[in-house]
VEXNU-740343 format. One record per residue (C-alpha): x, y, z; residue number from 1. Coordinates in steps of 0.001 Angstrom, whole numbers. Layout:
<recs>
<rec><east>X</east><north>Y</north><up>Z</up><num>NUM</num></rec>
...
</recs>
This chain:
<recs>
<rec><east>-21770</east><north>3560</north><up>-6394</up><num>1</num></rec>
<rec><east>-19995</east><north>4875</north><up>-2896</up><num>2</num></rec>
<rec><east>-16723</east><north>6116</north><up>-4026</up><num>3</num></rec>
<rec><east>-15143</east><north>5301</north><up>-612</up><num>4</num></rec>
<rec><east>-15846</east><north>1349</north><up>-1734</up><num>5</num></rec>
<rec><east>-14439</east><north>1709</north><up>-5318</up><num>6</num></rec>
<rec><east>-11430</east><north>3153</north><up>-3703</up><num>7</num></rec>
<rec><east>-10838</east><north>972</north><up>-1023</up><num>8</num></rec>
<rec><east>-11341</east><north>-2212</north><up>-4129</up><num>9</num></rec>
<rec><east>-8871</east><north>-674</north><up>-6323</up><num>10</num></rec>
<rec><east>-6216</east><north>10</north><up>-4238</up><num>11</num></rec>
<rec><east>-6609</east><north>-3405</north><up>-2162</up><num>12</num></rec>
<rec><east>-6316</east><north>-5052</north><up>-5923</up><num>13</num></rec>
<rec><east>-3051</east><north>-2526</north><up>-6461</up><num>14</num></rec>
<rec><east>-1752</east><north>-3569</north><up>-3026</up><num>15</num></rec>
<rec><east>-2085</east><north>-7300</north><up>-3909</up><num>16</num></rec>
<rec><east>-341</east><north>-6921</north><up>-7529</up><num>17</num></rec>
<rec><east>2617</east><north>-4448</north><up>-5929</up><num>18</num></rec>
<rec><east>3338</east><north>-7441</north><up>-3288</up><num>19</num></rec>
<rec><east>3493</east><north>-9990</north><up>-5886</up><num>20</num></rec>
<rec><east>1234</east><north>-12617</north><up>-5971</up><num>21</num></rec>
<rec><east>4221</east><north>-15239</north><up>-5604</up><num>22</num></rec>
<rec><east>4768</east><north>-13820</north><up>-1838</up><num>23</num></rec>
<rec><east>1250</east><north>-16252</north><up>-1035</up><num>24</num></rec>
<rec><east>2342</east><north>-19125</north><up>-3506</up><num>25</num></rec>
<rec><east>4699</east><north>-21028</north><up>-452</up><num>26</num></rec>
<rec><east>1759</east><north>-22089</north><up>1439</up><num>27</num></rec>
<rec><east>2781</east><north>-25860</north><up>1843</up><num>28</num></rec>
<rec><east>5444</east><north>-27352</north><up>3338</up><num>29</num></rec>
<rec><east>6759</east><north>-28916</north><up>179</up><num>30</num></rec>
<rec><east>7081</east><north>-25503</north><up>-1369</up><num>31</num></rec>
<rec><east>8680</east><north>-24084</north><up>1733</up><num>32</num></rec>
<rec><east>11356</east><north>-27026</north><up>1693</up><num>33</num></rec>
<rec><east>11976</east><north>-26435</north><up>-2503</up><num>34</num></rec>
<rec><east>12442</east><north>-22659</north><up>-1556</up><num>35</num></rec>
<rec><east>14751</east><north>-23763</north><up>1274</up><num>36</num></rec>
<rec><east>16567</east><north>-25638</north><up>-1498</up><num>37</num></rec>
<rec><east>16981</east><north>-22950</north><up>-3746</up><num>38</num></rec>
<rec><east>18423</east><north>-21000</north><up>-1256</up><num>39</num></rec>
<rec><east>21102</east><north>-23159</north><up>-108</up><num>40</num></rec>
<rec><east>21508</east><north>-23928</north><up>-3696</up><num>41</num></rec>
<rec><east>22156</east><north>-20214</north><up>-4665</up><num>42</num></rec>
<rec><east>24524</east><north>-19530</north><up>-1410</up><num>43</num></rec>
<rec><east>27036</east><north>-22217</north><up>-2589</up><num>44</num></rec>
<rec><east>26907</east><north>-20792</north><up>-5941</up><num>45</num></rec>
<rec><east>27903</east><north>-17287</north><up>-4395</up><num>46</num></rec>
<rec><east>30459</east><north>-19170</north><up>-2615</up><num>47</num></rec>
<rec><east>32252</east><north>-20491</north><up>-5510</up><num>48</num></rec>
<rec><east>31720</east><north>-17245</north><up>-7735</up><num>49</num></rec>
<rec><east>30612</east><north>-14519</north><up>-5848</up><num>50</num></rec>
<rec><east>30967</east><north>-11828</north><up>-8249</up><num>51</num></rec>
<rec><east>27978</east><north>-12985</north><up>-10451</up><num>52</num></rec>
<rec><east>25353</east><north>-10849</north><up>-10598</up><num>53</num></rec>
<rec><east>22587</east><north>-13087</north><up>-11772</up><num>54</num></rec>
<rec><east>23141</east><north>-15671</north><up>-8912</up><num>55</num></rec>
<rec><east>22479</east><north>-12729</north><up>-6427</up><num>56</num></rec>
<rec><east>19559</east><north>-11638</north><up>-8301</up><num>57</num></rec>
<rec><east>17819</east><north>-15599</north><up>-7945</up><num>58</num></rec>
<rec><east>18885</east><north>-15517</north><up>-4502</up><num>59</num></rec>
<rec><east>17445</east><north>-12337</north><up>-4031</up><num>60</num></rec>
<rec><east>14002</east><north>-13769</north><up>-5304</up><num>61</num></rec>
<rec><east>14043</east><north>-17132</north><up>-3065</up><num>62</num></rec>
<rec><east>14498</east><north>-14714</north><up>-159</up><num>63</num></rec>
<rec><east>11772</east><north>-12774</north><up>-1283</up><num>64</num></rec>
<rec><east>9663</east><north>-15706</north><up>-2104</up><num>65</num></rec>
<rec><east>10439</east><north>-17258</north><up>1510</up><num>66</num></rec>
<rec><east>9452</east><north>-13825</north><up>2833</up><num>67</num></rec>
<rec><east>12716</east><north>-13099</north><up>3768</up><num>68</num></rec>
<rec><east>12817</east><north>-9240</north><up>2980</up><num>69</num></rec>
<rec><east>15878</east><north>-8116</north><up>4011</up><num>70</num></rec>
<rec><east>18164</east><north>-10753</north><up>3094</up><num>71</num></rec>
<rec><east>16784</east><north>-10384</north><up>-1028</up><num>72</num></rec>
<rec><east>17313</east><north>-6735</north><up>-456</up><num>73</num></rec>
<rec><east>20698</east><north>-7431</north><up>545</up><num>74</num></rec>
<rec><east>20938</east><north>-9912</north><up>-2545</up><num>75</num></rec>
<rec><east>19600</east><north>-7677</north><up>-5078</up><num>76</num></rec>
<rec><east>21844</east><north>-4607</north><up>-4135</up><num>77</num></rec>
<rec><east>24539</east><north>-6605</north><up>-4131</up><num>78</num></rec>
<rec><east>23044</east><north>-7403</north><up>-7617</up><num>79</num></rec>
<rec><east>23289</east><north>-4186</north><up>-8645</up><num>80</num></rec>
<rec><east>27161</east><north>-3320</north><up>-7300</up><num>81</num></rec>
<rec><east>27845</east><north>-6180</north><up>-9494</up><num>82</num></rec>
<rec><east>26033</east><north>-4934</north><up>-12402</up><num>83</num></rec>
<rec><east>24374</east><north>-1379</north><up>-12550</up><num>84</num></rec>
<rec><east>21990</east><north>-2594</north><up>-15934</up><num>85</num></rec>
<rec><east>20333</east><north>-5294</north><up>-14065</up><num>86</num></rec>
<rec><east>16775</east><north>-4309</north><up>-14318</up><num>87</num></rec>
<rec><east>15471</east><north>-7597</north><up>-12847</up><num>88</num></rec>
<rec><east>17721</east><north>-6367</north><up>-9798</up><num>89</num></rec>
<rec><east>16160</east><north>-3053</north><up>-9501</up><num>90</num></rec>
<rec><east>12307</east><north>-4603</north><up>-9766</up><num>91</num></rec>
<rec><east>13229</east><north>-7327</north><up>-7135</up><num>92</num></rec>
<rec><east>14474</east><north>-4487</north><up>-5141</up><num>93</num></rec>
<rec><east>11641</east><north>-2237</north><up>-5591</up><num>94</num></rec>
<rec><east>9647</east><north>-5199</north><up>-4548</up><num>95</num></rec>
<rec><east>11182</east><north>-5792</north><up>-1387</up><num>96</num></rec>
<rec><east>10844</east><north>-2286</north><up>-596</up><num>97</num></rec>
<rec><east>7356</east><north>-2150</north><up>-1306</up><num>98</num></rec>
<rec><east>7050</east><north>-5275</north><up>718</up><num>99</num></rec>
<rec><east>7959</east><north>-3134</north><up>3653</up><num>100</num></rec>
<rec><east>5900</east><north>-58</north><up>2750</up><num>101</num></rec>
<rec><east>8896</east><north>2111</north><up>1829</up><num>102</num></rec>
<rec><east>6765</east><north>3290</north><up>-1316</up><num>103</num></rec>
<rec><east>9283</east><north>6457</north><up>-1943</up><num>104</num></rec>
<rec><east>12029</east><north>4265</north><up>-1712</up><num>105</num></rec>
<rec><east>10705</east><north>2197</north><up>-4253</up><num>106</num></rec>
<rec><east>9978</east><north>4877</north><up>-6945</up><num>107</num></rec>
<rec><east>13652</east><north>6107</north><up>-5888</up><num>108</num></rec>
<rec><east>14647</east><north>2468</north><up>-7330</up><num>109</num></rec>
<rec><east>12428</east><north>2163</north><up>-9961</up><num>110</num></rec>
<rec><east>13833</east><north>5485</north><up>-11434</up><num>111</num></rec>
<rec><east>17351</east><north>4556</north><up>-11121</up><num>112</num></rec>
<rec><east>16355</east><north>1418</north><up>-13142</up><num>113</num></rec>
<rec><east>15459</east><north>3953</north><up>-15948</up><num>114</num></rec>
<rec><east>18627</east><north>5882</north><up>-16216</up><num>115</num></rec>
<rec><east>19873</east><north>2784</north><up>-17502</up><num>116</num></rec>
<rec><east>16824</east><north>1575</north><up>-19697</up><num>117</num></rec>
<rec><east>14475</east><north>4057</north><up>-20332</up><num>118</num></rec>
<rec><east>11987</east><north>2181</north><up>-22497</up><num>119</num></rec>
<rec><east>11567</east><north>-815</north><up>-20085</up><num>120</num></rec>
<rec><east>7920</east><north>-1919</north><up>-20155</up><num>121</num></rec>
<rec><east>8233</east><north>-3414</north><up>-16776</up><num>122</num></rec>
<rec><east>9913</east><north>-1227</north><up>-14694</up><num>123</num></rec>
<rec><east>7199</east><north>1590</north><up>-15972</up><num>124</num></rec>
<rec><east>4553</east><north>-376</north><up>-15267</up><num>125</num></rec>
<rec><east>5727</east><north>-1176</north><up>-11689</up><num>126</num></rec>
<rec><east>6660</east><north>2474</north><up>-11429</up><num>127</num></rec>
<rec><east>3038</east><north>3396</north><up>-12095</up><num>128</num></rec>
<rec><east>1550</east><north>750</north><up>-9571</up><num>129</num></rec>
<rec><east>3411</east><north>2441</north><up>-7019</up><num>130</num></rec>
<rec><east>1938</east><north>5403</north><up>-7635</up><num>131</num></rec>
<rec><east>-1281</east><north>4379</north><up>-7665</up><num>132</num></rec>
<rec><east>-649</east><north>3127</north><up>-4155</up><num>133</num></rec>
<rec><east>260</east><north>6574</north><up>-3128</up><num>134</num></rec>
<rec><east>-2751</east><north>8095</north><up>-4886</up><num>135</num></rec>
<rec><east>-634</east><north>10363</north><up>-7625</up><num>136</num></rec>
<rec><east>-3050</east><north>9378</north><up>-10362</up><num>137</num></rec>
<rec><east>-1459</east><north>11633</north><up>-12653</up><num>138</num></rec>
<rec><east>2077</east><north>9858</north><up>-12306</up><num>139</num></rec>
<rec><east>500</east><north>6549</north><up>-12620</up><num>140</num></rec>
<rec><east>-1311</east><north>6754</north><up>-16012</up><num>141</num></rec>
<rec><east>2107</east><north>8468</north><up>-17629</up><num>142</num></rec>
<rec><east>3761</east><north>5497</north><up>-16289</up><num>143</num></rec>
<rec><east>1422</east><north>3136</north><up>-17779</up><num>144</num></rec>
<rec><east>1076</east><north>5291</north><up>-21037</up><num>145</num></rec>
<rec><east>4921</east><north>5054</north><up>-21206</up><num>146</num></rec>
<rec><east>5031</east><north>1173</north><up>-20654</up><num>147</num></rec>
<rec><east>2057</east><north>499</north><up>-23314</up><num>148</num></rec>
<rec><east>4134</east><north>3015</north><up>-25764</up><num>149</num></rec>
<rec><east>7250</east><north>734</north><up>-24952</up><num>150</num></rec>
<rec><east>5024</east><north>-2609</north><up>-25414</up><num>151</num></rec>
<rec><east>1424</east><north>-1727</north><up>-27043</up><num>152</num></rec>
<rec><east>655</east><north>-5351</north><up>-25962</up><num>153</num></rec>
<rec><east>1157</east><north>-5041</north><up>-22489</up><num>154</num></rec>
<rec><east>-1884</east><north>-6207</north><up>-21029</up><num>155</num></rec>
<rec><east>-1300</east><north>-4958</north><up>-17246</up><num>156</num></rec>
<rec><east>-731</east><north>-2052</north><up>-18299</up><num>157</num></rec>
<rec><east>-3921</east><north>-1426</north><up>-20164</up><num>158</num></rec>
<rec><east>-5987</east><north>-2890</north><up>-17002</up><num>159</num></rec>
<rec><east>-4175</east><north>-871</north><up>-14345</up><num>160</num></rec>
<rec><east>-4568</east><north>2631</north><up>-16714</up><num>161</num></rec>
<rec><east>-8228</east><north>1686</north><up>-16909</up><num>162</num></rec>
<rec><east>-8755</east><north>1371</north><up>-13580</up><num>163</num></rec>
<rec><east>-6346</east><north>5231</north><up>-12805</up><num>164</num></rec>
<rec><east>-8506</east><north>6871</north><up>-15377</up><num>165</num></rec>
<rec><east>-11530</east><north>5550</north><up>-13406</up><num>166</num></rec>
<rec><east>-10102</east><north>7162</north><up>-10607</up><num>167</num></rec>
<rec><east>-10344</east><north>10440</north><up>-12716</up><num>168</num></rec>
<rec><east>-13469</east><north>10145</north><up>-13848</up><num>169</num></rec>
<rec><east>-12709</east><north>9289</north><up>-17299</up><num>170</num></rec>
<rec><east>-15347</east><north>6527</north><up>-17486</up><num>171</num></rec>
<rec><east>-15309</east><north>5789</north><up>-21007</up><num>172</num></rec>
<rec><east>-11789</east><north>5536</north><up>-21290</up><num>173</num></rec>
<rec><east>-11531</east><north>3083</north><up>-18496</up><num>174</num></rec>
<rec><east>-14106</east><north>783</north><up>-20284</up><num>175</num></rec>
<rec><east>-12314</east><north>1021</north><up>-23473</up><num>176</num></rec>
<rec><east>-8303</east><north>24</north><up>-21814</up><num>177</num></rec>
<rec><east>-10208</east><north>-3057</north><up>-19716</up><num>178</num></rec>
<rec><east>-11714</east><north>-4202</north><up>-23112</up><num>179</num></rec>
<rec><east>-8409</east><north>-3977</north><up>-24356</up><num>180</num></rec>
<rec><east>-6572</east><north>-5805</north><up>-21469</up><num>181</num></rec>
<rec><east>-9516</east><north>-8362</north><up>-21684</up><num>182</num></rec>
<rec><east>-8769</east><north>-8854</north><up>-25425</up><num>183</num></rec>
<rec><east>-5284</east><north>-9248</north><up>-25168</up><num>184</num></rec>
<rec><east>-5725</east><north>-11385</north><up>-21944</up><num>185</num></rec>
<rec><east>-9503</east><north>-13114</north><up>-21615</up><num>186</num></rec>
<rec><east>-8733</east><north>-14653</north><up>-18482</up><num>187</num></rec>
<rec><east>-7865</east><north>-11816</north><up>-16585</up><num>188</num></rec>
<rec><east>-10042</east><north>-11497</north><up>-13258</up><num>189</num></rec>
<rec><east>-8854</east><north>-7804</north><up>-12695</up><num>190</num></rec>
<rec><east>-9872</east><north>-6467</north><up>-15814</up><num>191</num></rec>
<rec><east>-13175</east><north>-7629</north><up>-15664</up><num>192</num></rec>
<rec><east>-13409</east><north>-6578</north><up>-12140</up><num>193</num></rec>
<rec><east>-12205</east><north>-2870</north><up>-13267</up><num>194</num></rec>
<rec><east>-14415</east><north>-2945</north><up>-15968</up><num>195</num></rec>
<rec><east>-17304</east><north>-3716</north><up>-13602</up><num>196</num></rec>
<rec><east>-16849</east><north>-479</north><up>-11940</up><num>197</num></rec>
<rec><east>-16637</east><north>1669</north><up>-15057</up><num>198</num></rec>
<rec><east>-20207</east><north>103</north><up>-15818</up><num>199</num></rec>
<rec><east>-21744</east><north>761</north><up>-12156</up><num>200</num></rec>
<rec><east>-19864</east><north>4363</north><up>-12530</up><num>201</num></rec>
<rec><east>-22088</east><north>4803</north><up>-15997</up><num>202</num></rec>
<rec><east>-25203</east><north>3413</north><up>-13835</up><num>203</num></rec>
<rec><east>-25077</east><north>81</north><up>-16308</up><num>204</num></rec>
<rec><east>-25453</east><north>-2382</north><up>-13267</up><num>205</num></rec>
<rec><east>-26400</east><north>-4720</north><up>-15896</up><num>206</num></rec>
<rec><east>-23467</east><north>-4605</north><up>-17949</up><num>207</num></rec>
<rec><east>-21382</east><north>-4522</north><up>-14427</up><num>208</num></rec>
<rec><east>-22897</east><north>-7594</north><up>-13524</up><num>209</num></rec>
<rec><east>-21876</east><north>-9393</north><up>-16259</up><num>210</num></rec>
<rec><east>-18493</east><north>-8109</north><up>-16105</up><num>211</num></rec>
<rec><east>-18423</east><north>-9353</north><up>-12207</up><num>212</num></rec>
<rec><east>-19807</east><north>-12726</north><up>-12652</up><num>213</num></rec>
<rec><east>-17341</east><north>-13158</north><up>-15175</up><num>214</num></rec>
<rec><east>-14578</east><north>-11957</north><up>-12792</up><num>215</num></rec>
<rec><east>-15760</east><north>-14532</north><up>-9935</up><num>216</num></rec>
<rec><east>-15606</east><north>-16916</north><up>-12501</up><num>217</num></rec>
<rec><east>-12222</east><north>-17057</north><up>-13655</up><num>218</num></rec>
<rec><east>-11189</east><north>-16114</north><up>-9339</up><num>219</num></rec>
<rec><east>-14136</east><north>-17909</north><up>-7202</up><num>220</num></rec>
<rec><east>-11941</east><north>-16275</north><up>-4162</up><num>221</num></rec>
<rec><east>-12387</east><north>-12783</north><up>-4589</up><num>222</num></rec>
<rec><east>-14767</east><north>-11598</north><up>-2033</up><num>223</num></rec>
<rec><east>-14852</east><north>-7942</north><up>-3165</up><num>224</num></rec>
<rec><east>-15873</east><north>-9111</north><up>-6490</up><num>225</num></rec>
<rec><east>-18756</east><north>-10754</north><up>-4693</up><num>226</num></rec>
<rec><east>-19784</east><north>-7812</north><up>-2815</up><num>227</num></rec>
<rec><east>-19594</east><north>-5069</north><up>-5681</up><num>228</num></rec>
<rec><east>-22160</east><north>-7707</north><up>-7652</up><num>229</num></rec>
<rec><east>-24193</east><north>-7649</north><up>-4701</up><num>230</num></rec>
<rec><east>-24624</east><north>-3974</north><up>-5695</up><num>231</num></rec>
<rec><east>-24997</east><north>-4330</north><up>-8907</up><num>232</num></rec>
<rec><east>-27794</east><north>-7072</north><up>-8300</up><num>233</num></rec>
<rec><east>-29742</east><north>-4852</north><up>-5593</up><num>234</num></rec>
<rec><east>-29821</east><north>-2015</north><up>-8311</up><num>235</num></rec>
<rec><east>-31986</east><north>-3879</north><up>-10256</up><num>236</num></rec>
<rec><east>-33861</east><north>-4940</north><up>-7637</up><num>237</num></rec>
<rec><east>-32811</east><north>-8258</north><up>-7605</up><num>238</num></rec>
<rec><east>-32463</east><north>-8852</north><up>-3803</up><num>239</num></rec>
<rec><east>-32236</east><north>-12527</north><up>-3282</up><num>240</num></rec>
<rec><east>-29583</east><north>-12828</north><up>-5861</up><num>241</num></rec>
<rec><east>-27939</east><north>-9659</north><up>-4111</up><num>242</num></rec>
<rec><east>-28184</east><north>-11614</north><up>-767</up><num>243</num></rec>
<rec><east>-26658</east><north>-14747</north><up>-2094</up><num>244</num></rec>
<rec><east>-23821</east><north>-12759</north><up>-3659</up><num>245</num></rec>
<rec><east>-23517</east><north>-10648</north><up>-322</up><num>246</num></rec>
<rec><east>-23433</east><north>-13908</north><up>1875</up><num>247</num></rec>
<rec><east>-20788</east><north>-15271</north><up>-339</up><num>248</num></rec>
<rec><east>-18523</east><north>-12634</north><up>473</up><num>249</num></rec>
<rec><east>-18910</east><north>-12589</north><up>4100</up><num>250</num></rec>
<rec><east>-18090</east><north>-16496</north><up>4008</up><num>251</num></rec>
<rec><east>-14741</east><north>-15542</north><up>1961</up><num>252</num></rec>
<rec><east>-13847</east><north>-12511</north><up>4357</up><num>253</num></rec>
<rec><east>-16231</east><north>-12820</north><up>7985</up><num>254</num></rec>
<rec><east>-14293</east><north>-10473</north><up>9348</up><num>255</num></rec>
<rec><east>-15147</east><north>-7033</north><up>6902</up><num>256</num></rec>
<rec><east>-17694</east><north>-5025</north><up>8415</up><num>257</num></rec>
<rec><east>-18566</east><north>-3649</north><up>4905</up><num>258</num></rec>
<rec><east>-19819</east><north>-7220</north><up>3870</up><num>259</num></rec>
<rec><east>-21446</east><north>-7752</north><up>6943</up><num>260</num></rec>
<rec><east>-23394</east><north>-4484</north><up>6750</up><num>261</num></rec>
<rec><east>-24515</east><north>-4968</north><up>3271</up><num>262</num></rec>
<rec><east>-26231</east><north>-8277</north><up>4339</up><num>263</num></rec>
<rec><east>-27876</east><north>-6727</north><up>7121</up><num>264</num></rec>
<rec><east>-29301</east><north>-4166</north><up>4809</up><num>265</num></rec>
<rec><east>-30567</east><north>-6709</north><up>2076</up><num>266</num></rec>
<rec><east>-31898</east><north>-8733</north><up>5327</up><num>267</num></rec>
<rec><east>-34196</east><north>-5026</north><up>6333</up><num>268</num></rec>
<rec><east>-35277</east><north>-5191</north><up>2449</up><num>269</num></rec>
<rec><east>-36415</east><north>-8432</north><up>3330</up><num>270</num></rec>
<rec><east>-33942</east><north>-10048</north><up>986</up><num>271</num></rec>
<rec><east>-33410</east><north>-14498</north><up>1191</up><num>272</num></rec>
</recs>
């Protein structure tokens, strides 16, 4: 598999996880109205009792959902000032810093959280994600493994550990971790996506196809999964199927030049 495509795919999924899927859920007018009402409610509560760290935390989370990153950072910092052991506030602050692409600041924030709660799996996992984005693969692997030591059933840590091990070329270990993740959470599309990548690197396109097909069944808007499936199908000389998958990727993301190039290559090969 083209290594650049693999790295792009993994980092794209990591970036989505880092920013927080909740940030894209407030799409409807009703969602925005609900968040605005929540912000007003928490601001009123802070007016009554400005020294409650949980209220500042909740307001920060609402601001983050509303895309008000600077306001969110301010509230998370206030929460930490009032309770330096408030792990959720550190995680919230790190998410806001990540939103601003200040990954070094996010690393510092999460390390500070670990000074107060060294065995918090959520913090180690989030730190591993930031290291992945920074391409500090060994550090990421260490953090994911620590998260698993803290909580053996922590499914996302198994999933992301597998992807990080795949970056390092340990494909058998990658597949093992992805299978553990799927055993813990059978409906995680990203685990199937990474499983497919591992199989492709091992030159097992049939197994990879099955993994990507499962990923798509769980996440039908995953354009990269369609793109990778097209590569698997082409590797098995299933060119017409590959064309269908490649066109699905373009339909979902028409501005992606890699997807358009794949369609052109398949057209040149005579696929329909």
